[in-house]
MMTF fields as JSON, N, C-alpha, C and O atoms, coordinates in Angstrom:
{
  "mmtfVersion": "1.0.0",
  "mmtfProducer": "UNKNOWN",
  "numBonds": 411,
  "numAtoms": 412,
  "numGroups": 103,
  "numChains": 1,
  "numModels": 1,
  "chainsPerModel": [1],
  "groupsPerChain": [103],
  "chainIdList": ["A"],
  "bondAtomList": [4, 2, 8, 6, 12, 10, 16, 14, 20, 18, 24, 22, 28, 26, 32, 30, 36, 34, 40, 38, 44, 42, 48, 46, 52, 50, 56, 54, 60, 58, 64, 62, 68, 66, 72, 70, 76, 74, 80, 78, 84, 82, 88, 86, 92, 90, 96, 94, 100, 98, 104, 102, 108, 106, 112, 110, 116, 114, 120, 118, 124, 122, 128, 126, 132, 130, 136, 134, 140, 138, 144, 142, 148, 146, 152, 150, 156, 154, 160, 158, 164, 162, 168, 166, 172, 170, 176, 174, 180, 178, 184, 182, 188, 186, 192, 190, 196, 194, 200, 198, 204, 202, 208, 206, 212, 210, 216, 214, 220, 218, 224, 222, 228, 226, 232, 230, 236, 234, 240, 238, 244, 242, 248, 246, 252, 250, 256, 254, 260, 258, 264, 262, 268, 266, 272, 270, 276, 274, 280, 278, 284, 282, 288, 286, 292, 290, 296, 294, 300, 298, 304, 302, 308, 306, 312, 310, 316, 314, 320, 318, 324, 322, 328, 326, 332, 330, 336, 334, 340, 338, 344, 342, 348, 346, 352, 350, 356, 354, 360, 358, 364, 362, 368, 366, 372, 370, 376, 374, 380, 378, 384, 382, 388, 386, 392, 390, 396, 394, 400, 398, 404, 402, 408, 406],
  "bondOrderList": [1, 1, 1, 1, 1, 1, 1, 1, 1, 1, 1, 1, 1, 1, 1, 1, 1, 1, 1, 1, 1, 1, 1, 1, 1, 1, 1, 1, 1, 1, 1, 1, 1, 1, 1, 1, 1, 1, 1, 1, 1, 1, 1, 1, 1, 1, 1, 1, 1, 1, 1, 1, 1, 1, 1, 1, 1, 1, 1, 1, 1, 1, 1, 1, 1, 1, 1, 1, 1, 1, 1, 1, 1, 1, 1, 1, 1, 1, 1, 1, 1, 1, 1, 1, 1, 1, 1, 1, 1, 1, 1, 1, 1, 1, 1, 1, 1, 1, 1, 1, 1, 1],
  "groupList": [{"groupName": "UNK", "atomNameList": ["N", "CA", "C", "O"], "elementList": ["N", "C", "C", "O"], "formalChargeList": [0, 0, 0, 0], "bondAtomList": [1, 0, 2, 1, 3, 2], "bondOrderList": [1, 1, 2], "singleLetterCode": "X", "chemCompType": "L-PEPTIDE LINKING"}],
  "groupTypeList": [0, 0, 0, 0, 0, 0, 0, 0, 0, 0, 0, 0, 0, 0, 0, 0, 0, 0, 0, 0, 0, 0, 0, 0, 0, 0, 0, 0, 0, 0, 0, 0, 0, 0, 0, 0, 0, 0, 0, 0, 0, 0, 0, 0, 0, 0, 0, 0, 0, 0, 0, 0, 0, 0, 0, 0, 0, 0, 0, 0, 0, 0, 0, 0, 0, 0, 0, 0, 0, 0, 0, 0, 0, 0, 0, 0, 0, 0, 0, 0, 0, 0, 0, 0, 0, 0, 0, 0, 0, 0, 0, 0, 0, 0, 0, 0, 0, 0, 0, 0, 0, 0, 0],
  "groupIdList": [1, 2, 3, 4, 5, 6, 7, 8, 9, 10, 11, 12, 13, 14, 15, 16, 17, 18, 19, 20, 21, 22, 23, 24, 25, 26, 27, 28, 29, 30, 31, 32, 33, 34, 35, 36, 37, 38, 39, 40, 41, 42, 43, 44, 45, 46, 47, 48, 49, 50, 51, 52, 53, 54, 55, 56, 57, 58, 59, 60, 61, 62, 63, 64, 65, 66, 67, 68, 69, 70, 71, 72, 73, 74, 75, 76, 77, 78, 79, 80, 81, 82, 83, 84, 85, 86, 87, 88, 89, 90, 91, 92, 93, 94, 95, 96, 97, 98, 99, 100, 101, 102, 103],
  "secStructList": [7, 7, 2, 2, 2, 2, 2, 2, 2, 2, 2, 2, 2, 2, 2, 2, 2, 2, 2, 2, 2, 2, 2, 2, 2, 2, 6, 6, 2, 2, 2, 2, 2, 2, 2, 2, 2, 2, 2, 2, 2, 2, 2, 2, 2, 2, 2, 2, 2, 2, 2, 2, 2, 2, 2, 2, 2, 2, 2, 2, 2, 2, 2, 2, 2, 2, 2, 2, 2, 2, 2, 2, 2, 2, 2, 2, 2, 2, 2, 2, 2, 2, 2, 2, 2, 2, 2, 2, 2, 2, 2, 2, 2, 2, 2, 2, 2, 2, 6, 7, 6, 6, 7],
  "xCoordList": [4.115, 4.86, 5.238, 5.876, 5.019, 5.393, 6.654, 7.278, 7.07, 8.586, 8.853, 9.847, 7.617, 7.865, 7.914, 8.543, 7.258, 7.541, 9.192, 9.906, 9.534, 10.715, 12.0, 13.132, 11.802, 12.523, 12.386, 13.35, 11.112, 10.489, 11.705, 12.449, 11.535, 12.011, 13.697, 14.416, 14.146, 15.915, 16.045, 16.866, 15.361, 15.543, 15.393, 15.853, 14.772, 14.247, 15.752, 16.117, 16.2, 17.457, 18.7, 19.235, 19.052, 19.689, 19.453, 20.388, 18.321, 17.364, 17.982, 18.633, 17.699, 17.642, 19.491, 19.936, 20.166, 21.56, 21.785, 22.085, 21.595, 21.896, 21.281, 21.95, 20.27, 19.408, 20.024, 19.88, 20.865, 21.532, 22.756, 23.086, 23.348, 24.643, 24.221, 25.133, 23.264, 23.059, 23.226, 24.082, 22.081, 22.191, 23.181, 23.565, 24.082, 25.346, 26.26, 27.177, 26.097, 26.858, 26.189, 26.992, 25.067, 24.446, 24.596, 24.225, 24.913, 24.819, 26.7, 27.181, 27.248, 28.871, 29.171, 29.899, 28.434, 28.682, 28.028, 28.475, 26.928, 26.578, 27.166, 26.873, 27.852, 28.544, 29.82, 30.423, 30.512, 31.757, 31.316, 32.166, 30.324, 29.822, 29.515, 29.868, 28.868, 28.936, 30.067, 30.377, 30.727, 32.265, 32.881, 33.415, 32.931, 33.653, 33.0, 33.746, 31.537, 30.819, 31.315, 31.455, 31.506, 31.88, 33.082, 33.19, 34.106, 35.352, 35.316, 35.938, 34.666, 34.574, 33.836, 34.231, 32.703, 32.285, 33.073, 32.975, 34.006, 34.937, 36.047, 36.247, 36.462, 37.591, 37.044, 37.783, 35.977, 35.042, 34.831, 35.154, 34.239, 34.053, 35.214, 35.161, 36.07, 37.149, 38.412, 39.345, 38.589, 39.97, 40.592, 41.703, 39.834, 40.511, 40.803, 41.847, 39.895, 39.947, 41.346, 42.193, 41.493, 42.833, 44.081, 45.042, 43.943, 45.029, 45.358, 46.517, 44.35, 44.613, 45.44, 46.284, 44.947, 45.535, 47.013, 47.995, 47.067, 48.196, 49.244, 50.273, 49.134, 49.658, 50.386, 51.545, 49.189, 48.998, 50.122, 50.744, 50.272, 50.933, 52.495, 53.354, 52.58, 54.059, 54.51, 55.651, 53.613, 54.238, 54.681, 55.697, 53.673, 54.511, 55.354, 56.079, 55.748, 57.013, 58.051, 58.748, 58.116, 58.883, 59.328, 60.448, 58.187, 58.502, 59.159, 59.863, 58.866, 58.875, 60.62, 61.244, 61.277, 62.451, 63.426, 64.484, 62.713, 63.411, 63.484, 64.548, 62.169, 62.721, 63.517, 63.941, 63.606, 64.553, 66.209, 66.96, 66.445, 67.435, 68.017, 69.163, 66.89, 67.344, 67.571, 68.346, 66.784, 67.329, 68.714, 69.479, 69.224, 70.254, 71.525, 72.675, 71.103, 71.85, 72.075, 73.014, 70.93, 71.04, 71.735, 72.254, 71.699, 72.379, 73.969, 74.76, 74.355, 75.834, 76.069, 77.085, 75.443, 75.552, 75.756, 76.752, 74.69, 74.976, 75.906, 76.088, 76.637, 77.732, 78.82, 79.627, 78.969, 80.172, 79.888, 80.826, 78.912, 79.055, 79.46, 80.26, 78.63, 79.164, 80.494, 80.988, 81.292, 83.103, 83.569, 84.687, 82.826, 83.588, 83.462, 84.351, 82.502, 81.865, 82.857, 83.309, 83.052, 83.968, 85.52, 86.163, 86.003, 87.16, 87.087, 88.065, 86.332, 86.62, 86.487, 87.216, 85.478, 85.585, 87.041, 87.476, 87.597, 88.74, 89.956, 90.927, 89.799, 90.837, 90.516, 91.493, 89.041, 88.694, 89.859, 90.755, 89.533, 89.846, 91.428, 91.917, 92.288, 93.346, 93.867, 94.686, 93.446, 93.732, 93.575, 94.471, 92.227, 92.621, 93.386, 93.673, 93.808, 95.252, 96.358, 96.924, 96.74, 97.762, 97.901, 98.964, 97.068, 97.013, 96.58, 96.371, 96.396, 96.35, 97.594, 98.779, 96.981, 98.061, 99.116, 100.273, 98.411, 99.174, 100.392, 101.399, 100.155, 101.126, 102.285, 103.138],
  "yCoordList": [37.493, 38.265, 38.149, 37.135, 38.905, 38.382, 38.871, 39.66, 38.413, 38.437, 40.353, 41.075, 40.524, 42.317, 43.027, 44.084, 42.633, 43.412, 43.27, 44.272, 42.369, 42.107, 42.839, 42.88, 43.276, 43.75, 45.153, 45.845, 45.841, 47.126, 47.651, 48.631, 46.671, 46.929, 46.948, 47.644, 46.18, 46.066, 47.289, 48.009, 47.827, 48.826, 50.49, 51.461, 50.565, 51.733, 52.046, 53.205, 51.372, 52.066, 52.558, 53.651, 51.788, 51.977, 53.291, 54.049, 53.567, 55.085, 56.214, 57.195, 55.93, 56.722, 57.368, 58.51, 56.038, 56.251, 57.333, 58.513, 56.74, 57.868, 59.3, 60.295, 59.395, 60.85, 61.385, 62.605, 60.722, 61.492, 61.975, 63.156, 60.994, 61.585, 62.642, 63.344, 62.762, 63.82, 65.103, 65.984, 64.962, 66.341, 66.438, 67.597, 65.645, 66.176, 66.703, 67.438, 66.39, 67.067, 68.388, 69.314, 68.693, 69.794, 70.674, 71.822, 70.57, 71.115, 71.494, 72.3, 70.827, 70.934, 72.111, 73.065, 71.883, 72.994, 74.126, 75.161, 74.169, 75.198, 76.109, 77.231, 75.313, 76.013, 76.257, 77.071, 75.599, 76.134, 77.726, 78.611, 77.966, 79.042, 80.081, 81.22, 79.842, 80.636, 80.854, 82.045, 80.246, 80.742, 81.57, 82.607, 81.399, 82.217, 83.497, 84.441, 83.706, 84.905, 85.644, 86.864, 84.865, 85.23, 86.382, 87.546, 85.158, 85.686, 87.331, 88.343, 87.202, 88.52, 89.527, 90.693, 89.125, 89.93, 90.889, 92.114, 89.938, 90.237, 91.327, 92.464, 91.028, 91.572, 92.974, 93.958, 93.041, 94.127, 95.214, 96.389, 94.718, 95.461, 95.705, 96.562, 94.804, 95.236, 95.09, 95.078, 94.994, 95.029, 96.512, 96.687, 97.536, 98.67, 99.01, 99.523, 98.705, 99.012, 98.061, 98.607, 97.078, 96.294, 97.041, 97.45, 97.125, 97.739, 99.368, 99.709, 100.069, 101.18, 101.07, 101.879, 99.82, 99.605, 99.078, 99.424, 98.379, 98.007, 99.383, 99.404, 100.272, 101.252, 101.743, 101.697, 102.215, 103.082, 102.269, 102.876, 100.873, 100.104, 100.416, 100.899, 99.99, 100.271, 101.741, 102.033, 102.583, 104.021, 104.082, 104.679, 103.292, 103.714, 102.93, 103.343, 101.621, 101.208, 102.15, 102.504, 102.542, 103.598, 104.665, 105.161, 104.963, 106.188, 105.792, 106.531, 104.84, 104.028, 103.758, 103.903, 103.495, 102.877, 104.311, 104.418, 105.251, 106.58, 107.063, 107.362, 107.107, 107.202, 106.774, 107.344, 105.521, 104.788, 105.34, 105.494, 105.578, 106.091, 107.487, 107.69, 108.414, 109.467, 109.505, 110.311, 108.454, 108.297, 107.901, 108.838, 106.883, 106.273, 107.316, 107.229, 108.142, 109.07, 110.589, 111.384, 110.556, 111.577, 110.956, 111.706, 109.64, 108.947, 109.293, 109.805, 108.883, 109.013, 110.594, 110.844, 111.568, 112.782, 113.141, 113.793, 112.68, 112.602, 112.086, 112.597, 110.978, 110.352, 111.116, 111.131, 111.847, 112.567, 114.144, 114.751, 114.518, 115.491, 115.224, 115.886, 113.992, 113.519, 113.67, 114.337, 112.908, 112.921, 114.442, 114.781, 115.258, 116.558, 117.279, 118.009, 117.061, 117.934, 117.242, 117.893, 115.822, 115.23, 115.839, 116.164, 115.97, 116.58, 117.866, 118.193, 118.549, 120.034, 120.085, 120.854, 119.217, 119.221, 118.688, 119.179, 118.032, 117.484, 118.356, 118.406, 119.077, 120.327, 121.375, 121.985, 121.867, 122.675, 122.389, 123.139, 121.38, 120.612, 120.858, 121.33, 120.458, 120.733, 122.055, 122.403, 122.869, 124.421, 124.773, 125.398, 124.333, 124.933, 124.446, 125.091, 123.339, 122.55, 123.261, 123.728, 123.397, 123.972, 125.814, 126.226, 126.509, 127.516, 128.058, 129.262, 126.934, 127.361, 128.176, 127.937, 129.313, 129.684, 129.006, 129.351, 127.986, 127.191, 126.391, 126.173, 125.894, 125.447, 126.047, 125.518],
  "zCoordList": [123.49, 122.57, 121.313, 121.029, 120.497, 119.287, 118.937, 119.647, 117.82, 117.234, 116.868, 116.798, 116.74, 116.386, 117.34, 117.28, 118.485, 119.766, 120.143, 120.189, 120.317, 120.569, 119.569, 120.05, 118.484, 117.625, 117.791, 117.464, 118.35, 118.356, 119.746, 119.757, 120.704, 122.132, 121.95, 122.668, 121.005, 120.746, 120.216, 120.784, 119.106, 118.34, 118.977, 118.376, 120.098, 120.688, 121.584, 121.782, 121.863, 122.766, 121.808, 121.994, 120.921, 119.516, 118.948, 118.691, 118.756, 118.29, 119.35, 118.989, 120.526, 121.601, 121.595, 121.704, 121.417, 121.465, 120.472, 120.657, 119.494, 118.152, 118.435, 118.155, 118.876, 119.197, 120.208, 120.294, 121.253, 122.349, 121.561, 121.456, 121.054, 120.336, 119.156, 118.719, 118.755, 117.814, 118.819, 118.737, 119.881, 121.015, 121.32, 121.167, 121.811, 122.399, 121.398, 121.764, 120.108, 118.916, 118.821, 118.701, 118.839, 118.254, 119.715, 119.473, 120.815, 122.062, 122.304, 123.101, 121.569, 121.876, 120.945, 121.219, 119.684, 118.49, 118.748, 118.255, 119.509, 120.032, 121.603, 122.018, 122.023, 123.027, 122.715, 123.413, 121.587, 120.802, 120.172, 120.272, 119.697, 119.0, 119.824, 119.518, 120.891, 122.247, 122.761, 122.738, 123.166, 123.835, 122.626, 123.018, 121.47, 120.211, 120.532, 120.793, 120.558, 120.432, 122.011, 122.101, 122.998, 124.248, 124.269, 124.653, 123.494, 123.417, 122.545, 122.867, 121.743, 120.775, 121.377, 121.4, 121.907, 123.223, 123.929, 124.011, 124.502, 125.621, 124.676, 125.101, 123.875, 123.189, 122.638, 122.674, 122.221, 121.748, 122.837, 122.66, 124.03, 124.829, 126.181, 127.063, 126.001, 127.013, 126.515, 127.318, 125.522, 124.751, 124.854, 125.354, 124.367, 124.651, 126.153, 126.555, 126.805, 128.393, 128.819, 129.527, 128.509, 128.905, 128.294, 128.945, 127.249, 126.198, 127.174, 127.411, 127.56, 128.101, 129.656, 130.042, 130.444, 131.58, 131.22, 131.877, 130.333, 130.123, 129.703, 130.377, 128.901, 128.767, 130.158, 130.57, 130.66, 132.072, 133.087, 133.959, 132.845, 133.769, 133.437, 134.175, 132.106, 131.518, 131.698, 132.056, 131.448, 131.807, 133.361, 133.718, 134.393, 135.811, 136.037, 136.942, 135.527, 135.395, 135.345, 136.296, 134.166, 133.656, 134.299, 134.42, 134.725, 135.788, 137.274, 137.962, 137.49, 138.825, 138.54, 139.592, 137.659, 137.029, 137.263, 137.883, 136.589, 136.603, 138.132, 138.674, 138.802, 139.945, 141.062, 142.067, 140.568, 141.358, 141.393, 142.356, 139.823, 139.446, 140.061, 140.461, 140.026, 140.688, 141.915, 142.43, 142.662, 144.092, 144.012, 144.239, 143.777, 143.431, 143.003, 143.431, 142.217, 142.039, 142.98, 143.012, 143.6, 144.746, 146.12, 146.946, 146.273, 147.614, 147.182, 147.975, 145.614, 145.647, 145.812, 146.46, 145.425, 145.446, 146.881, 147.194, 147.972, 149.28, 150.104, 151.209, 149.674, 149.777, 149.722, 150.651, 148.612, 148.234, 149.018, 149.534, 149.019, 149.854, 151.462, 152.123, 151.928, 153.453, 153.615, 154.524, 152.532, 152.576, 152.308, 152.698, 151.724, 151.34, 152.749, 153.186, 153.293, 154.679, 155.964, 156.906, 155.742, 156.771, 156.46, 157.458, 155.457, 154.878, 155.418, 156.09, 155.322, 155.619, 157.04, 157.666, 157.761, 159.324, 159.77, 160.812, 159.307, 159.594, 159.355, 160.111, 158.164, 157.989, 158.876, 159.31, 159.388, 160.194, 161.682, 162.07, 162.116, 163.359, 163.482, 164.509, 162.217, 162.102, 162.082, 162.932, 161.142, 161.495, 162.891, 163.458, 163.664, 165.031, 165.902, 166.91, 165.693, 166.173, 166.077, 167.065, 164.952, 164.437, 164.813, 165.278, 164.628, 165.211, 166.469, 166.619, 167.658, 168.729, 169.207, 168.974, 170.014, 170.815, 171.786, 172.023, 172.257, 173.1, 172.578, 173.253, 171.052, 170.333, 170.13, 169.418]
}
């Protein structure tokens, strides 16, 4: 083997390594570009849809809170009505007892 053949064999891996680094750099750059394009595509095509869903969800949450407040108010009204009925019932029983002919 001549000296030139040894030199050629030694330099090929170095060139291959540089070539692989260049390929990796290009692939990474292309992946970054594709990723950005995908993000833009998703925003363009799904952004409005997601905003609409978010608004609808927020509206439902507000309506749900309002209904919960109304339910709590009705519970309080019911408790007050039950107390009043209990009072009327006890009063009626007392009146019956007071006005019975046997007393």
